C-alpha positions in Angstrom: 175.1 24.8 18.8 173.5 21.8 20.5 172.4 22.1 24.1 173.9 19.2 26.2 171.3 17.7 28.6 171.4 15.1 31.3 168.3 13.2 32.6 168.2 12.0 36.2 165.2 9.8 37.3 165.2 6.4 39.0 162.3 5.3 36.7 163.2 3.9 33.3 159.8 4.8 31.8 160.1 8.4 33.2 163.5 8.8 31.5 162.1 7.4 28.2 159.1 9.8 28.5 161.5 12.8 28.6 163.5 11.5 25.7 160.3 11.1 23.7 159.1 14.7 24.5 162.5 16.0 23.6 162.2 14.6 20.0 160.7 17.9 18.8 163.7 19.8 20.2 166.4 18.8 17.8 168.9 21.4 19.3 169.0 19.4 22.6 171.3 16.4 22.8 171.0 14.1 25.8 174.6 13.2 26.6 173.9 11.0 29.7 171.2 9.5 31.9 171.3 8.5 35.6 169.0 6.5 37.7 170.2 7.4 41.2 171.9 10.3 43.0 175.4 8.8 43.0 175.3 8.2 39.2 173.9 11.7 38.7 176.7 13.4 40.6 179.3 11.5 38.5 177.8 12.2 35.1 177.0 15.8 35.8 180.5 16.5 37.0 182.0 14.7 34.0 179.7 16.0 31.2 179.0 19.5 32.6 175.6 19.7 30.8 173.8 23.0 29.9 170.4 21.6 30.9 169.5 19.1 33.7 166.2 17.3 34.2 166.3 16.3 37.8 163.9 14.1 39.6 163.4 15.1 43.3 162.1 11.9 44.8 164.4 8.9 44.3 165.2 5.9 46.5 168.2 6.6 48.8 169.4 10.2 48.3 167.1 12.7 46.6 167.6 15.3 44.0 168.5 18.0 46.5 171.4 15.8 47.7 172.7 15.8 44.2 172.7 19.6 44.1 174.4 19.8 47.5 177.2 17.5 46.3 177.9 19.2 42.9 181.2 21.1 42.6 180.7 23.2 39.5 181.6 26.8 38.9 178.5 27.1 36.7 175.4 25.0 37.4 173.3 23.8 34.5 169.8 25.2 34.0 167.7 22.8 36.0 164.2 21.6 35.3 163.0 19.8 38.4 160.5 16.9 38.0 158.5 15.9 41.0 155.3 14.2 42.1 153.6 16.1 44.9 155.2 18.0 47.7 153.5 21.3 48.1 156.4 22.8 50.1 158.9 22.0 47.4 156.6 23.5 44.7 156.3 26.7 46.8 160.1 26.8 47.2 160.6 26.4 43.4 158.3 29.4 42.8 159.8 31.6 45.5 163.3 31.0 44.0 162.1 31.5 40.4 163.1 27.9 39.4 161.2 25.7 37.0 159.6 22.4 37.8 157.4 19.8 36.1 154.7 18.2 38.2 154.3 14.5 37.2 152.6 13.4 35.0 153.3 16.2 32.5 152.2 16.5 28.9 154.0 17.9 25.8 152.7 21.4 26.1 153.8 21.9 29.7 157.1 20.2 29.0 157.7 22.5 26.0 157.0 25.6 28.1 159.8 24.6 30.5 162.2 23.7 27.8 161.7 27.0 26.0 162.1 28.9 29.2 165.4 27.0 29.8 166.6 27.8 26.3 165.9 31.5 26.9 167.9 31.4 30.1 170.8 29.7 28.3 170.9 32.6 25.8 171.7 34.9 28.7 175.0 35.1 30.4 174.6 33.0 33.5 175.9 34.7 36.6 176.2 33.8 40.3 172.6 34.9 40.6 171.3 31.7 39.2 173.5 29.6 41.5 172.2 31.7 44.4 168.7 30.9 43.5 169.5 27.2 43.6 171.4 27.5 46.9 168.4 29.3 48.4 166.2 26.4 47.3 168.5 23.9 49.0 168.6 25.9 52.2 164.9 26.4 52.3 164.3 22.6 51.9 166.9 21.8 54.6 165.1 24.2 57.0 161.9 22.3 56.4 163.1 19.6 58.8 163.5 17.2 55.9 161.2 14.6 57.4 159.8 12.0 55.0 156.4 12.9 53.6 155.7 10.2 51.0 156.9 6.7 50.2 157.7 6.2 46.6 156.8 2.6 45.5 156.7 0.6 42.3 154.2 -1.9 40.8 155.0 -3.5 37.5 157.5 -0.8 36.6 155.2 2.1 37.4 155.7 4.4 40.4 153.0 5.3 42.9 153.1 7.1 46.2 151.8 6.4 49.7 151.5 9.3 52.1 153.4 8.8 55.4 150.2 10.1 57.2 148.3 7.1 55.9 150.7 4.6 57.4 149.5 3.1 60.7 152.8 1.3 61.5 155.9 -0.1 59.9 157.2 -3.6 60.4 160.7 -4.8 59.8 161.4 -7.4 57.1 165.2 -7.7 56.7 166.4 -5.0 54.4 162.8 -3.9 53.8 160.0 -2.6 55.8 156.3 -3.4 55.5 154.0 -0.3 55.5 150.7 -1.1 57.1 147.8 1.2 56.2 144.1 0.8 57.2 143.6 -1.9 54.6 146.8 -2.5 52.6 150.4 -3.6 53.0 153.3 -2.3 50.9 156.9 -3.4 50.9 159.5 -0.6 50.9 163.2 -0.9 50.5 164.7 0.6 53.7 165.8 -0.5 57.1 164.0 0.3 60.3 166.9 2.4 61.5 166.7 4.5 58.3 163.0 4.9 58.8 163.3 5.9 62.4 165.8 8.6 61.4 163.6 9.8 58.5 160.2 10.0 60.0 158.8 12.7 62.2 159.8 11.8 65.8 156.7 13.6 67.1 154.5 11.2 65.2 156.3 7.9 65.0 157.5 5.9 68.0 159.9 2.9 67.9 158.3 0.4 70.3 160.3 -2.6 69.2 163.2 -3.3 66.9 160.5 -4.5 64.5 157.8 -1.9 64.9 157.4 1.9 64.4 153.9 3.1 65.2 152.1 6.2 64.1 150.6 7.7 67.3 147.6 9.0 65.4 146.5 5.4 64.7 146.9 4.0 68.2 143.4 3.0 69.2 144.4 2.0 72.7 147.4 0.8 74.7 148.0 -0.8 78.1 150.9 -1.6 80.3 151.7 -5.3 80.8 153.9 -7.0 83.3 157.7 -7.1 82.7 158.1 -3.5 81.3 156.1 -4.3 78.2 153.2 -2.4 76.6 150.5 -3.7 74.3 149.3 -1.4 71.4 146.1 -1.9 69.5 146.1 -0.1 66.2 143.0 1.3 64.4 143.4 -1.4 61.7 142.9 -4.0 64.4 146.5 -5.2 64.7 147.9 -5.8 68.2 151.6 -5.0 68.7 153.8 -5.6 71.8 156.7 -3.5 72.8 160.2 -4.5 73.8 161.1 -4.3 77.4 164.1 -2.1 76.6 161.9 0.5 75.1 159.9 1.3 78.2 161.7 4.5 79.1 161.3 5.9 75.6 157.7 4.8 75.4 156.9 6.3 78.8 158.5 9.6 77.8 156.7 9.7 74.5 153.3 9.0 76.1 153.8 11.8 78.6 154.4 14.2 75.7 152.0 13.1 73.0 149.4 10.5 74.3 146.3 11.2 76.2 144.7 8.1 77.5 
């Protein structure tokens, strides 16, 4: 009997890679692919696969969101695929769930697939669902602040650590991530970024700027309720007058001049 599988990953090349690695497993049939969380929820609910390859980091909603939204009596066996997030890796191990750390090779991939096949031979009970739920709960309790930005260049994904970003600048439906010597365009609004970033590290000084306090070289109060911030990469930013109360409160808590 064939094993029905679904692949969820926003990267086309990543989905193709899994399909290629699955060629030696002729008992596995990929019945659907999805490139975002919304598509994933629909196809998983419709096809009810036995095996799910689930990317964690995707634009918009992530893989954990997919799991929270599924309404299935019996979950598929899940092989998580991820880049680097040490907390998530620890959570997988604690809950006895399998993951593939990108980039992965055939040997490591085969180990996960064989383990999944062994699990499928057993009668799945509520215990497996409980392990998955424990994982979701543990991730939710980790404050769910953004740790990395997933970006693409010529079809290939790469990652920029949030801790390396000195400030973010609004650009319509995008933001520009400014590091010490590079700029990257990321698809998100400033409001989304403000809600996703650690509020103890990032301060919204203007509708167009979010600054990382660790990269503020100096600041000074100007006339008219405005502040001037000089970042460590040499950029000078000016705050909005309306942000004075928030900036003053933030400075009292986190800045030492």
